[in-house]
N, C-alpha and C positions, 0 to 999 in steps of 0.2 A: 504494500500500500504506500502511496506517495505521502511524504511528510506534509505537503501542502494541504492535503485533505484533513489530516489530524489537527494541524494548526488552525485551519479554517473552522472546524467544528469546535475546537477549544475556544476560539475567539468568539464565536456566536453564542456559546453557552455563557461565557463571561459577560457578554453584552446583555444577555437576557436576564442574568441573575444579579448583577451588581447594581446597587442603587447609587453608588458613588460615581464620580467621573472616572472614565476608563481611558488610559493612554496606551499607545503602542508599547511603551516601555513596561507598563504594568502587565500587559499580555505576554510580552517577551520573557519577563522574569518568571511568570507562571508556567509558560511552556518550556522554558529552558533554552531559548534561542536569543538572537539579538533583535533589537527594535527595528532595524532596517528590513530584516526578513519579514517581520510581523507587518510592517507597513505595506510591503509588496502583497502579502496575502489580503490585507484589508482593501487594497486597491482592486484586487480581483473580485472581492465580495461587493465592492461598490458598483462594479459593472452590472450586477444584478439587483442593485438598489436595496441591499440589506443593511449596512451600517450608514449612519449619517454623522457628519462631523458637526459638533456643537459650534454654532457661530461664535467667532472671536476667540477660539481656543484650539488646542490640539487634541481634544477629547472626542470620544465617539459614543454613540448610543445606537441601539437597535431601531431601525426605521419602521419595522413592521410591528403592529400592536401585539402584545402578549395574549395568548389564548388562555381562557379560564376554564 
């Protein structure tokens, strides 16, 4: 399995579960990789409109509403 997939899933789970601001560095620390790799994965996820960047910051949030 490609590491991009596991990092993407990890990132999406963190975006859905964290109530705090979430940066690429926070995700990278959790995954065990560097922030630039995490930003590449986030950019791939942005192509399908999943994460949104919070205006005026380098923080991300999940763009789709949570299911209850």
